[in-house]
Biopython code that builds the backbone (N, CA, C, O; Angstrom):
import numpy as np
from Bio.PDB.StructureBuilder import StructureBuilder

atoms = [
    (1, "MET", "N", (-21.329, 20.182, 9.190)),
    (1, "MET", "CA", (-20.262, 19.401, 8.871)),
    (1, "MET", "C", (-18.582, 20.378, 9.261)),
    (1, "MET", "O", (-18.251, 20.638, 8.104)),
    (2, "ASN", "N", (-17.948, 20.727, 9.770)),
    (2, "ASN", "CA", (-16.669, 21.733, 10.920)),
    (2, "ASN", "C", (-15.156, 20.919, 10.035)),
    (2, "ASN", "O", (-14.943, 19.957, 9.296)),
    (3, "GLU", "N", (-14.373, 22.062, 10.712)),
    (3, "GLU", "CA", (-13.531, 21.402, 10.125)),
    (3, "GLU", "C", (-12.890, 20.601, 10.323)),
    (3, "GLU", "O", (-12.047, 20.207, 9.517)),
    (4, "VAL", "N", (-13.176, 19.879, 11.982)),
    (4, "VAL", "CA", (-12.161, 19.665, 12.461)),
    (4, "VAL", "C", (-13.079, 17.559, 12.019)),
    (4, "VAL", "O", (-12.376, 16.558, 11.879)),
    (5, "ASP", "N", (-14.607, 17.559, 11.927)),
    (5, "ASP", "CA", (-14.669, 16.391, 10.585)),
    (5, "ASP", "C", (-14.110, 16.197, 9.855)),
    (5, "ASP", "O", (-13.577, 15.112, 9.621)),
    (6, "ALA", "N", (-13.993, 17.661, 8.930)),
    (6, "ALA", "CA", (-13.317, 17.037, 7.566)),
    (6, "ALA", "C", (-11.632, 16.582, 7.463)),
    (6, "ALA", "O", (-11.078, 15.838, 6.653)),
    (7, "LEU", "N", (-11.029, 17.416, 8.726)),
    (7, "LEU", "CA", (-9.749, 17.039, 9.054)),
    (7, "LEU", "C", (-9.622, 15.462, 9.085)),
    (7, "LEU", "O", (-8.899, 14.694, 8.451)),
    (8, "ASP", "N", (-10.798, 15.218, 10.266)),
    (8, "ASP", "CA", (-10.764, 13.231, 10.996)),
    (8, "ASP", "C", (-10.963, 12.430, 9.762)),
    (8, "ASP", "O", (-10.397, 11.349, 9.605)),
    (9, "LEU", "N", (-12.142, 13.201, 8.473)),
    (9, "LEU", "CA", (-11.772, 12.237, 7.277)),
    (9, "LEU", "C", (-10.995, 12.147, 5.936)),
    (9, "LEU", "O", (-11.070, 11.492, 4.896)),
    (10, "VAL", "N", (-9.917, 13.493, 6.664)),
    (10, "VAL", "CA", (-9.033, 13.120, 5.530)),
    (10, "VAL", "C", (-7.457, 12.453, 6.514)),
    (10, "VAL", "O", (-6.669, 11.593, 6.122)),
    (11, "ARG", "N", (-7.437, 13.036, 7.517)),
    (11, "ARG", "CA", (-6.639, 11.626, 8.466)),
    (11, "ARG", "C", (-6.708, 10.348, 8.403)),
    (11, "ARG", "O", (-5.722, 9.615, 8.330)),
    (12, "THR", "N", (-8.063, 9.918, 8.430)),
    (12, "THR", "CA", (-8.398, 8.165, 7.934)),
    (12, "THR", "C", (-7.952, 8.313, 7.311)),
    (12, "THR", "O", (-6.724, 8.219, 7.315)),
    (13, "ALA", "N", (-8.944, 8.794, 5.923)),
    (13, "ALA", "CA", (-8.433, 8.174, 4.351)),
    (13, "ALA", "C", (-6.543, 7.992, 4.378)),
    (13, "ALA", "O", (-5.915, 7.008, 3.987)),
    (14, "ILE", "N", (-5.949, 9.335, 4.993)),
    (14, "ILE", "CA", (-4.417, 9.495, 4.506)),
    (14, "ILE", "C", (-3.844, 7.894, 5.655)),
    (14, "ILE", "O", (-2.661, 7.664, 5.907)),
    (15, "TRP", "N", (-4.932, 7.097, 6.119)),
    (15, "TRP", "CA", (-4.128, 6.644, 7.064)),
    (15, "TRP", "C", (-4.482, 5.379, 6.162)),
    (15, "TRP", "O", (-3.621, 4.510, 6.301)),
    (16, "THR", "N", (-5.491, 5.024, 5.284)),
    (16, "THR", "CA", (-6.331, 4.332, 5.236)),
    (16, "THR", "C", (-5.135, 3.896, 3.247)),
    (16, "THR", "O", (-4.963, 3.012, 2.409)),
    (17, "ILE", "N", (-4.736, 5.241, 3.583)),
    (17, "ILE", "CA", (-3.982, 4.326, 1.928)),
    (17, "ILE", "C", (-2.632, 4.351, 2.199)),
    (17, "ILE", "O", (-1.776, 3.949, 1.411)),
    (18, "LEU", "N", (-2.338, 4.975, 3.683)),
    (18, "LEU", "CA", (-0.660, 3.590, 4.054)),
    (18, "LEU", "C", (-1.010, 2.765, 4.100)),
    (18, "LEU", "O", (-1.006, 2.199, 3.007)),
    (19, "VAL", "N", (-1.517, 2.059, 5.106)),
    (19, "VAL", "CA", (-1.851, 0.551, 5.356)),
    (19, "VAL", "C", (-2.330, 0.149, 4.189)),
    (19, "VAL", "O", (-2.375, -1.056, 4.439)),
    (20, "GLY", "N", (-2.713, 0.240, 3.132)),
    (20, "GLY", "CA", (-3.643, -0.335, 2.550)),
    (20, "GLY", "C", (-2.587, -0.002, 1.361)),
    (20, "GLY", "O", (-3.280, 0.275, 0.382)),
    (21, "SER", "N", (-1.613, 0.065, 1.118)),
    (21, "SER", "CA", (-0.557, 0.286, -0.084)),
    (21, "SER", "C", (0.481, -0.282, 0.543)),
    (21, "SER", "O", (1.240, -0.947, -0.163)),
    (22, "ALA", "N", (0.853, -0.137, 2.401)),
    (22, "ALA", "CA", (2.105, -0.658, 2.570)),
    (22, "ALA", "C", (2.594, -2.803, 2.733)),
    (22, "ALA", "O", (3.630, -3.388, 3.051)),
    (23, "PRO", "N", (0.995, -3.352, 2.253)),
    (23, "PRO", "CA", (1.581, -4.563, 1.126)),
    (23, "PRO", "C", (2.520, -5.368, 0.455)),
    (23, "PRO", "O", (3.216, -6.381, 0.515)),
    (24, "ALA", "N", (2.016, -3.923, -0.542)),
    (24, "ALA", "CA", (3.322, -4.102, -2.279)),
    (24, "ALA", "C", (3.945, -2.611, -2.029)),
    (24, "ALA", "O", (4.119, -2.183, -3.170)),
    (25, "ILE", "N", (4.226, -1.943, -1.412)),
    (25, "ILE", "CA", (5.537, -1.116, -1.250)),
    (25, "ILE", "C", (6.863, -2.087, -0.894)),
    (25, "ILE", "O", (7.845, -2.257, -1.618)),
    (26, "VAL", "N", (6.549, -2.812, 0.744)),
    (26, "VAL", "CA", (7.174, -3.593, 1.169)),
    (26, "VAL", "C", (7.807, -4.633, 0.972)),
    (26, "VAL", "O", (8.922, -4.652, 1.494)),
    (27, "PRO", "N", (7.625, -5.164, 0.632)),
    (27, "PRO", "CA", (8.128, -6.473, -0.410)),
    (27, "PRO", "C", (8.952, -5.950, -1.853)),
    (27, "PRO", "O", (9.877, -6.648, -2.268)),
    (28, "ALA", "N", (8.638, -4.936, -2.442)),
    (28, "ALA", "CA", (9.142, -4.509, -3.336)),
    (28, "ALA", "C", (10.427, -4.030, -3.273)),
    (28, "ALA", "O", (11.427, -4.254, -3.956)),
    (29, "MET", "N", (10.089, -2.935, -1.791)),
    (29, "MET", "CA", (11.920, -2.239, -1.564)),
    (29, "MET", "C", (12.499, -3.524, -0.807)),
    (29, "MET", "O", (13.641, -3.307, -0.405)),
    (30, "VAL", "N", (12.064, -4.693, -0.529)),
    (30, "VAL", "CA", (13.089, -5.659, 0.455)),
    (30, "VAL", "C", (13.725, -6.713, -0.994)),
    (30, "VAL", "O", (14.844, -7.226, -0.976)),
    (31, "VAL", "N", (12.431, -6.905, -2.516)),
    (31, "VAL", "CA", (13.175, -7.380, -3.400)),
    (31, "VAL", "C", (14.423, -6.615, -4.258)),
    (31, "VAL", "O", (15.390, -6.993, -4.918)),
    (32, "GLY", "N", (13.765, -5.174, -3.814)),
    (32, "GLY", "CA", (14.822, -4.627, -4.493)),
    (32, "GLY", "C", (15.998, -4.111, -4.153)),
    (32, "GLY", "O", (16.745, -3.700, -5.041)),
    (33, "ILE", "N", (16.541, -4.009, -2.159)),
    (33, "ILE", "CA", (17.331, -4.020, -2.542)),
    (33, "ILE", "C", (18.125, -5.505, -1.590)),
    (33, "ILE", "O", (18.983, -5.602, -0.712)),
    (34, "GLY", "N", (17.153, -6.594, -2.466)),
    (34, "GLY", "CA", (17.658, -7.774, -2.323)),
    (34, "GLY", "C", (18.641, -8.045, -3.677)),
    (34, "GLY", "O", (19.670, -8.719, -3.731)),
    (35, "ILE", "N", (18.037, -7.367, -4.631)),
    (35, "ILE", "CA", (18.721, -7.205, -5.876)),
    (35, "ILE", "C", (19.752, -6.608, -6.493)),
    (35, "ILE", "O", (20.460, -6.916, -7.452)),
    (36, "ALA", "N", (19.679, -5.347, -5.480)),
    (36, "ALA", "CA", (21.114, -4.131, -5.840)),
    (36, "ALA", "C", (21.951, -4.650, -4.757)),
    (36, "ALA", "O", (22.963, -3.951, -4.704)),
    (37, "LEU", "N", (21.970, -5.651, -3.796)),
    (37, "LEU", "CA", (23.186, -6.027, -3.461)),
    (37, "LEU", "C", (23.769, -7.231, -4.056)),
    (37, "LEU", "O", (24.985, -7.411, -3.990)),
    (38, "MET", "N", (23.007, -8.052, -4.623)),
    (38, "MET", "CA", (23.206, -8.496, -5.002)),
    (38, "MET", "C", (23.883, -8.549, -6.868)),
    (38, "MET", "O", (24.440, -9.294, -7.674)),
    (39, "GLN", "N", (23.356, -7.260, -6.717)),
    (39, "GLN", "CA", (23.968, -6.719, -7.558)),
    (39, "GLN", "C", (25.682, -6.399, -7.750)),
    (39, "GLN", "O", (26.672, -6.651, -8.436)),
    (40, "ALA", "N", (25.115, -5.563, -6.448)),
    (40, "ALA", "CA", (26.976, -5.145, -6.007)),
    (40, "ALA", "C", (27.906, -5.843, -5.846)),
    (40, "ALA", "O", (29.109, -5.588, -5.899)),
    (41, "LEU", "N", (27.095, -7.233, -5.535)),
    (41, "LEU", "CA", (28.215, -7.522, -5.059)),
    (41, "LEU", "C", (28.693, -8.603, -6.162)),
    (41, "LEU", "O", (29.920, -8.702, -6.162)),
    (42, "THR", "N", (28.136, -9.327, -6.975)),
    (42, "THR", "CA", (28.285, -9.877, -8.452)),
    (42, "THR", "C", (28.687, -8.867, -9.384)),
    (42, "THR", "O", (29.268, -9.401, -10.329)),
    (43, "GLN", "N", (28.604, -7.492, -9.511)),
    (43, "GLN", "CA", (29.208, -6.505, -10.764)),
    (43, "GLN", "C", (28.280, -6.251, -11.230)),
    (43, "GLN", "O", (28.131, -5.045, -11.424)),
    (44, "VAL", "N", (27.096, -7.210, -11.692)),
    (44, "VAL", "CA", (26.612, -7.412, -13.032)),
    (44, "VAL", "C", (25.551, -6.277, -13.005)),
    (44, "VAL", "O", (24.480, -6.713, -12.582)),
    (45, "GLN", "N", (25.524, -5.357, -13.228)),
    (45, "GLN", "CA", (25.044, -3.988, -13.031)),
    (45, "GLN", "C", (23.825, -3.815, -14.747)),
    (45, "GLN", "O", (23.893, -2.996, -15.663)),
    (46, "GLU", "N", (23.117, -4.668, -14.582)),
    (46, "GLU", "CA", (22.318, -4.427, -15.361)),
    (46, "GLU", "C", (20.827, -4.068, -14.772)),
    (46, "GLU", "O", (20.143, -4.691, -13.960)),
    (47, "VAL", "N", (20.625, -3.118, -15.313)),
    (47, "VAL", "CA", (19.354, -1.983, -14.828)),
    (47, "VAL", "C", (17.261, -3.160, -15.250)),
    (47, "VAL", "O", (16.355, -3.279, -14.424)),
    (48, "THR", "N", (17.263, -3.660, -16.547)),
    (48, "THR", "CA", (16.043, -4.185, -16.047)),
    (48, "THR", "C", (16.413, -5.293, -15.285)),
    (48, "THR", "O", (15.480, -5.048, -14.521)),
    (49, "LEU", "N", (16.988, -6.426, -14.719)),
    (49, "LEU", "CA", (17.120, -6.822, -13.946)),
    (49, "LEU", "C", (16.335, -6.724, -12.481)),
    (49, "LEU", "O", (16.475, -7.536, -11.567)),
    (50, "THR", "N", (15.664, -5.806, -12.466)),
    (50, "THR", "CA", (15.329, -5.573, -10.545)),
    (50, "THR", "C", (13.528, -5.435, -11.223)),
    (50, "THR", "O", (12.573, -5.595, -10.463)),
    (51, "PHE", "N", (13.318, -5.080, -12.934)),
    (51, "PHE", "CA", (12.442, -4.675, -12.611)),
    (51, "PHE", "C", (10.290, -6.749, -12.429)),
    (51, "PHE", "O", (9.252, -6.967, -11.803)),
    (52, "ILE", "N", (11.437, -7.559, -13.846)),
    (52, "ILE", "CA", (10.379, -8.758, -12.899)),
    (52, "ILE", "C", (9.948, -9.444, -11.597)),
    (52, "ILE", "O", (8.891, -9.967, -11.245)),
    (53, "PRO", "N", (11.289, -9.234, -10.930)),
    (53, "PRO", "CA", (11.372, -9.839, -9.400)),
    (53, "PRO", "C", (10.328, -8.942, -8.493)),
    (53, "PRO", "O", (9.465, -9.212, -7.657)),
    (54, "LYS", "N", (10.730, -8.013, -8.950)),
    (54, "LYS", "CA", (9.674, -6.664, -8.283)),
    (54, "LYS", "C", (8.589, -7.013, -8.411)),
    (54, "LYS", "O", (8.084, -7.436, -7.371)),
    (55, "ILE", "N", (7.459, -7.033, -10.001)),
    (55, "ILE", "CA", (6.595, -7.495, -10.559)),
    (55, "ILE", "C", (5.922, -8.276, -9.751)),
    (55, "ILE", "O", (5.123, -7.747, -8.978)),
    (56, "VAL", "N", (6.078, -9.560, -9.749)),
    (56, "VAL", "CA", (5.890, -10.553, -9.311)),
    (56, "VAL", "C", (5.564, -11.098, -7.400)),
    (56, "VAL", "O", (4.847, -11.920, -6.828)),
    (57, "ALA", "N", (6.674, -9.962, -6.969)),
    (57, "ALA", "CA", (6.214, -9.733, -5.375)),
    (57, "ALA", "C", (5.083, -8.920, -5.117)),
    (57, "ALA", "O", (4.256, -8.987, -4.207)),
    (58, "ILE", "N", (5.200, -8.049, -6.186)),
    (58, "ILE", "CA", (3.858, -7.016, -5.755)),
    (58, "ILE", "C", (2.802, -8.057, -5.796)),
    (58, "ILE", "O", (2.002, -8.197, -4.870)),
    (59, "LEU", "N", (2.797, -8.976, -7.143)),
    (59, "LEU", "CA", (1.802, -9.360, -7.092)),
    (59, "LEU", "C", (1.316, -10.543, -6.508)),
    (59, "LEU", "O", (0.212, -10.880, -6.935)),
    (60, "VAL", "N", (1.749, -11.172, -5.773)),
    (60, "VAL", "CA", (2.226, -11.998, -4.799)),
    (60, "VAL", "C", (1.397, -11.525, -3.786)),
    (60, "VAL", "O", (0.261, -11.798, -3.399)),
    (61, "MET", "N", (2.344, -10.678, -3.434)),
    (61, "MET", "CA", (1.473, -9.904, -2.233)),
    (61, "MET", "C", (0.227, -9.006, -2.241)),
    (61, "MET", "O", (-0.448, -8.781, -1.237)),
    (62, "ILE", "N", (-0.009, -8.529, -3.427)),
    (62, "ILE", "CA", (-1.252, -8.718, -3.386)),
    (62, "ILE", "C", (-2.289, -9.376, -3.311)),
    (62, "ILE", "O", (-3.415, -8.989, -2.997)),
    (63, "VAL", "N", (-1.812, -10.754, -3.701)),
    (63, "VAL", "CA", (-3.447, -11.724, -4.549)),
    (63, "VAL", "C", (-3.091, -12.047, -2.992)),
    (63, "VAL", "O", (-4.238, -12.401, -2.718)),
    (64, "VAL", "N", (-2.261, -12.232, -1.519)),
    (64, "VAL", "CA", (-2.723, -12.702, -0.204)),
    (64, "VAL", "C", (-2.729, -11.985, 0.238)),
    (64, "VAL", "O", (-2.707, -12.246, 1.441)),
    (65, "ALA", "N", (-2.760, -10.419, -0.062)),
    (65, "ALA", "CA", (-2.781, -9.458, 1.365)),
    (65, "ALA", "C", (-4.525, -8.617, 0.215)),
    (65, "ALA", "O", (-4.795, -7.423, 0.346)),
    (66, "GLY", "N", (-5.114, -9.259, -0.443)),
    (66, "GLY", "CA", (-6.434, -8.149, -1.165)),
    (66, "GLY", "C", (-7.412, -8.057, 0.215)),
    (66, "GLY", "O", (-7.688, -6.953, 0.683)),
    (67, "PRO", "N", (-7.808, -9.045, 0.700)),
    (67, "PRO", "CA", (-8.889, -9.183, 2.067)),
    (67, "PRO", "C", (-8.562, -8.484, 2.938)),
    (67, "PRO", "O", (-9.574, -8.097, 3.523)),
    (68, "PHE", "N", (-7.336, -7.942, 3.530)),
    (68, "PHE", "CA", (-7.049, -7.473, 4.302)),
    (68, "PHE", "C", (-7.213, -5.723, 3.889)),
    (68, "PHE", "O", (-7.708, -4.892, 4.651)),
    (69, "ILE", "N", (-6.404, -5.291, 1.838)),
    (69, "ILE", "CA", (-7.241, -3.942, 1.393)),
    (69, "ILE", "C", (-8.600, -3.672, 1.630)),
    (69, "ILE", "O", (-9.277, -2.988, 2.398)),
    (70, "GLY", "N", (-8.794, -4.637, 0.481)),
    (70, "GLY", "CA", (-10.555, -4.324, 0.809)),
    (70, "GLY", "C", (-11.504, -4.624, 2.452)),
    (70, "GLY", "O", (-12.473, -4.044, 2.942)),
    (71, "GLY", "N", (-10.974, -5.362, 2.748)),
    (71, "GLY", "CA", (-11.529, -4.915, 4.433)),
    (71, "GLY", "C", (-10.573, -3.440, 5.141)),
    (71, "GLY", "O", (-10.866, -3.152, 6.301)),
    (72, "GLN", "N", (-9.410, -2.512, 4.387)),
    (72, "GLN", "CA", (-9.275, -1.739, 5.042)),
    (72, "GLN", "C", (-10.161, -0.010, 4.273)),
    (72, "GLN", "O", (-10.175, 1.013, 4.957)),
    (73, "ILE", "N", (-10.647, -0.041, 3.165)),
    (73, "ILE", "CA", (-11.583, -0.203, 2.318)),
    (73, "ILE", "C", (-12.678, 0.296, 2.556)),
    (73, "ILE", "O", (-13.300, 1.356, 2.504)),
    (74, "HIS", "N", (-12.774, -0.998, 2.902)),
    (74, "HIS", "CA", (-13.971, -1.266, 3.372)),
    (74, "HIS", "C", (-14.713, -0.542, 4.724)),
    (74, "HIS", "O", (-15.684, 0.045, 5.201)),
    (75, "SER", "N", (-13.745, -0.961, 4.849)),
    (75, "SER", "CA", (-14.450, 0.321, 6.918)),
    (75, "SER", "C", (-14.428, 1.650, 6.312)),
    (75, "SER", "O", (-15.395, 2.368, 6.564)),
    (76, "LEU", "N", (-12.994, 2.366, 5.143)),
    (76, "LEU", "CA", (-13.270, 3.718, 5.405)),
    (76, "LEU", "C", (-14.624, 3.744, 4.825)),
    (76, "LEU", "O", (-15.530, 4.328, 5.419)),
    (77, "THR", "N", (-14.849, 3.052, 3.520)),
    (77, "THR", "CA", (-16.439, 3.032, 2.871)),
    (77, "THR", "C", (-17.189, 3.288, 4.182)),
    (77, "THR", "O", (-17.547, 4.461, 4.292)),
    (78, "THR", "N", (-17.536, 2.442, 5.263)),
    (78, "THR", "CA", (-18.591, 1.909, 5.599)),
    (78, "THR", "C", (-18.221, 3.794, 6.265)),
    (78, "THR", "O", (-18.727, 4.784, 5.737)),
    (79, "LEU", "N", (-17.571, 3.832, 7.084)),
    (79, "LEU", "CA", (-16.947, 4.953, 8.244)),
    (79, "LEU", "C", (-18.075, 6.618, 6.890)),
    (79, "LEU", "O", (-18.975, 7.366, 6.508)),
    (80, "ILE", "N", (-17.553, 6.355, 6.906)),
    (80, "ILE", "CA", (-17.778, 7.768, 5.633)),
    (80, "ILE", "C", (-19.133, 7.942, 5.317)),
    (80, "ILE", "O", (-19.598, 9.046, 5.599)),
    (81, "TYR", "N", (-20.259, 6.700, 4.536)),
    (81, "TYR", "CA", (-21.245, 6.634, 4.405)),
    (81, "TYR", "C", (-21.549, 7.075, 5.490)),
    (81, "TYR", "O", (-21.919, 8.249, 5.464)),
    (82, "SER", "N", (-21.534, 6.305, 7.014)),
    (82, "SER", "CA", (-22.687, 6.489, 7.983)),
    (82, "SER", "C", (-22.359, 8.533, 8.750)),
    (82, "SER", "O", (-22.862, 9.338, 9.533)),
    (83, "ARG", "N", (-21.539, 8.431, 8.075)),
    (83, "ARG", "CA", (-20.951, 10.342, 8.963)),
    (83, "ARG", "C", (-22.204, 10.771, 7.856)),
    (83, "ARG", "O", (-23.027, 11.589, 8.267)),
    (84, "ILE", "N", (-22.356, 10.237, 6.478)),
    (84, "ILE", "CA", (-23.043, 10.321, 5.814)),
    (84, "ILE", "C", (-24.640, 10.594, 6.446)),
    (84, "ILE", "O", (-25.468, 11.496, 6.572)),
    (85, "GLU", "N", (-24.503, 9.620, 6.642)),
    (85, "GLU", "CA", (-26.050, 9.297, 6.779)),
    (85, "GLU", "C", (-26.223, 10.261, 7.886)),
    (85, "GLU", "O", (-26.909, 11.245, 7.609)),
    (86, "THR", "N", (-25.584, 10.155, 9.480)),
    (86, "THR", "CA", (-25.871, 10.970, 10.672)),
    (86, "THR", "C", (-26.002, 12.064, 10.295)),
    (86, "THR", "O", (-26.757, 12.646, 11.074)),
    (87, "GLY", "N", (-25.520, 13.011, 9.116)),
    (87, "GLY", "CA", (-25.021, 14.520, 9.007)),
    (87, "GLY", "C", (-24.139, 14.952, 9.809)),
    (87, "GLY", "O", (-24.235, 16.007, 10.436)),
    (88, "PHE", "N", (-23.144, 14.120, 9.859)),
    (88, "PHE", "CA", (-21.573, 14.133, 10.563)),
    (88, "PHE", "C", (-22.031, 14.302, 11.877)),
    (88, "PHE", "O", (-21.228, 14.373, 12.806)),
]
sb = StructureBuilder()
sb.init_structure("model")
sb.init_model(0)
sb.init_chain("A")
sb.init_seg("    ")
for serial, (resi, resn, name, xyz) in enumerate(atoms, 1):
    if name == "N":
        sb.init_residue(resn, " ", resi, " ")
    sb.init_atom(name, np.array(xyz, "f"), 0.0, 1.0, " ", f" {name:<3s}", serial, name[0])
structure = sb.get_structure()
C-alpha cells in the first residue's frame, strides 16, 4: 500500500460519510430553518420548540433512507475488503 492507495481510501471514506449523513442533515436543516422562520414571524422565542420536530424529521428520513445509507456503507466495505484481498 502506497500513499496514493491510502489517500484514495480516505477520500472514498469521507465521501461515504458525507453521502450517508446527508439524508439526516438536510431535513434537520430544513425543519430548523422553517421553525426559526415561524418563531421570528410569531415572536415566540421558545428554545425547546425546535427539538421535537427535528428529531421526528431525522428519524423519518433515516427510516426512509436506511437502505440507501446501508448500501453506501456496504459498497465502502466491499471496496476495502476487495483491496485487502488483492493486496492493494
